[in-house]
C-alpha positions as CSV (number, residue, x, y, z in Angstrom):
1,M,-5.4,-51.3,7.2
2,S,-3.6,-47.9,7.4
3,V,-5.1,-45.0,9.1
4,R,-4.1,-41.4,8.4
5,S,-5.5,-38.4,10.1
6,A,-6.4,-35.5,7.8
7,P,-7.6,-32.0,8.4
8,A,-11.2,-32.1,9.7
9,Q,-13.6,-32.2,6.8
10,S,-17.2,-32.6,7.9
11,G,-16.0,-34.4,11.0
12,A,-14.8,-37.4,9.0
13,I,-12.0,-39.8,9.9
14,Y,-10.4,-41.1,6.8
15,C,-9.1,-44.7,6.4
16,Q,-7.6,-46.5,3.5
17,A,-8.1,-50.3,3.3
18,E,-8.5,-52.8,0.5
19,E,-11.8,-53.7,2.0
20,K,-14.0,-52.7,4.9
21,P,-13.2,-54.8,8.0
22,S,-16.1,-57.0,9.0
23,G,-18.3,-55.4,11.6
24,W,-17.5,-51.9,10.6
25,D,-20.2,-49.6,9.1
26,D,-20.1,-46.1,7.7
27,G,-21.3,-44.4,10.8
28,W,-20.0,-44.0,14.4
29,A,-22.0,-43.5,17.5
30,S,-21.5,-39.7,17.1
31,S,-23.6,-38.2,14.3
32,Q,-20.7,-35.7,13.7
33,S,-18.2,-38.4,12.7
34,K,-18.1,-40.8,9.8
35,I,-15.6,-43.1,8.1
36,V,-14.8,-42.8,4.5
37,W,-13.5,-46.0,2.9
38,G,-11.1,-45.9,-0.1
39,A,-10.6,-42.1,0.0
40,P,-7.9,-41.2,-2.6
41,M,-4.5,-40.7,-1.0
42,V,-1.5,-38.7,-2.3
43,T,2.2,-39.0,-1.3
44,I,4.1,-35.8,-0.4
45,E,7.8,-36.2,-0.3
46,A,10.1,-33.7,1.5
47,E,13.8,-33.7,2.2
48,P,16.7,-31.4,3.1
49,D,19.3,-30.6,0.4
50,D,21.9,-32.1,2.8
51,E,21.1,-34.2,5.8
52,K,24.1,-32.8,7.6
53,Y,22.5,-29.3,7.5
54,G,18.9,-30.1,8.6
55,S,15.8,-32.3,8.4
56,V,12.2,-32.1,7.2
57,I,9.3,-33.6,9.1
58,Y,5.7,-34.5,8.2
59,A,6.2,-35.9,4.7
60,G,4.0,-38.8,4.0
61,T,0.6,-39.9,2.6
62,Y,-2.3,-37.6,2.9
63,L,-5.9,-37.4,1.8
64,E,-6.3,-36.0,-1.7
65,D,-7.4,-32.3,-1.7
66,G,-6.4,-31.9,1.9
67,E,-3.4,-30.1,3.3
68,A,0.0,-31.2,4.5
69,L,2.2,-29.5,7.1
70,L,5.9,-29.5,6.3
71,I,8.6,-28.3,8.8
72,A,12.2,-27.7,7.9
73,H,14.5,-27.8,10.9
74,S,18.1,-26.7,10.8
75,K,20.9,-28.4,12.8
76,A,23.3,-26.6,15.0
77,G,25.6,-24.3,13.0
78,Y,23.2,-24.1,10.0
79,K,20.2,-22.1,9.0
80,F,17.1,-22.7,6.8
81,I,17.2,-20.5,3.7
82,K,14.1,-21.5,1.7
83,W,12.3,-24.3,0.0
84,E,13.4,-25.1,-3.5
85,D,10.2,-23.7,-4.9
86,G,11.0,-20.3,-3.4
87,C,8.9,-20.3,-0.2
88,T,10.9,-18.8,2.6
89,D,8.7,-20.1,5.5
90,S,10.4,-23.0,7.4
91,V,6.9,-24.1,8.5
92,R,4.5,-24.3,5.6
93,T,1.2,-25.9,4.6
94,V,0.8,-27.3,1.1
95,N,-2.3,-28.3,-0.8
96,V,-2.4,-32.0,-1.6
97,S,-3.8,-32.3,-5.0
98,E,-1.1,-34.5,-6.6
99,A,2.1,-36.3,-5.6
100,K,4.9,-33.7,-5.1
101,K,8.4,-33.5,-3.9
102,Y,9.7,-30.6,-1.7
103,K,13.3,-29.8,-0.9
104,A,14.5,-27.6,2.0
105,L,17.6,-25.6,1.4
106,F,20.1,-24.9,4.3
107,S,23.4,-23.2,4.6
108,P,26.1,-22.8,7.3
109,L,25.8,-19.9,9.7
110,S,28.2,-17.1,9.0
111,T,30.6,-16.1,11.7
112,D,30.9,-12.6,10.5
113,I,28.7,-9.8,11.8
114,P,27.9,-7.2,9.2
115,T,30.2,-4.2,9.7
116,V,30.8,-0.7,8.5
117,K,34.3,-0.6,7.1
118,S,36.1,2.3,5.3
119,D,38.9,1.9,2.8
120,F,41.3,3.1,5.5
121,D,40.4,0.6,8.1
122,D,43.0,-2.2,8.1
123,R,42.2,-3.6,11.5
124,M,42.2,-7.3,11.8
125,I,40.2,-9.1,14.5
126,Y,40.6,-12.9,15.1
127,G,40.8,-15.6,17.7
128,T,43.7,-17.8,18.7
129,K,43.7,-20.8,21.1
130,E,44.1,-18.6,24.1
131,A,43.2,-15.0,23.1
132,I,41.4,-12.5,21.0
133,V,43.8,-10.5,18.7
134,V,43.0,-7.0,17.4
135,E,45.6,-5.4,15.1
136,S,45.9,-1.7,14.4
137,A,43.0,-0.5,16.6
138,T,42.8,3.2,17.2
139,E,39.7,3.1,19.5
140,D,38.9,1.2,22.6
141,I,38.2,-2.5,22.2
142,Y,35.0,-4.0,23.6
143,V,34.6,-7.7,24.2
144,F,31.0,-9.1,24.7
145,N,29.9,-12.6,25.5
146,V,27.2,-14.3,23.4
147,A,24.5,-13.1,25.9
148,G,25.5,-9.5,24.9
149,Q,27.2,-8.6,28.2
150,L,30.3,-6.5,28.1
151,I,33.0,-8.5,29.8
152,I,36.2,-6.6,28.8
153,R,37.0,-3.0,27.8
154,Q,40.6,-2.5,26.7
155,P,42.3,0.7,25.6
156,A,43.4,0.5,22.0
157,T,47.0,0.4,20.8
158,M,48.3,1.0,17.3
159,A,50.1,-2.3,17.5
160,R,48.8,-5.8,18.0
161,T,46.6,-6.2,21.1
162,E,46.0,-9.6,22.7
163,I,43.2,-10.1,25.2
164,A,43.4,-13.3,27.1
165,V,40.1,-15.1,27.4
166,S,38.8,-18.6,28.0
167,K,37.4,-20.8,25.2
168,G,34.2,-19.5,23.9
169,V,32.4,-17.3,21.4
170,Y,32.7,-13.5,21.7
171,V,31.6,-10.4,19.8
172,I,34.5,-7.9,19.5
173,K,33.8,-4.2,18.7
174,T,36.3,-1.4,18.0
175,G,35.2,1.8,16.3
176,A,32.6,0.9,13.7
177,R,34.0,-2.6,13.2
178,S,32.6,-5.7,14.9
179,K,33.2,-9.4,14.5
180,L,32.2,-12.7,16.0
181,V,35.3,-14.5,17.2
182,I,35.7,-18.1,18.3
183,V,38.4,-18.9,20.8
184,D,39.1,-22.7,20.9
């Protein structure tokens, strides 16, 4: 016998079995509970577009005309985009009226922070194994840690500026340009 819980409907507990086990009846001690034998069940399948990017939980067999909860969970370095049917909620409830398949779509996180850049801005910002490099900066250079704390303020030079830092992830800002930089 397999037992599946379902959303509370008239206080029932739903079971599916080929036959009712001996000694069981249709009522429980509590008048607010009952057992429904042979209730129609529906299979809901859900999967990520790529298992390297994320996972989906709570796919399975549910009571027909009930509800199923599906949760898309992204792995480190990736983000949930949407479900293949267009739903953008990573946690969703679906009606269970017929067997269906759902696919969660994920993508890698971007390392670029949106910036304002003019046609005349040719500054380059990047990380090396031991430093952050800013080229052609005309304004002070600010280095923030991932918690948002300012850790270095360096006067700009028109040439290449190297700022020695330990391995990590930093946000660099100079003028209206900012960028996420990884030093590894």
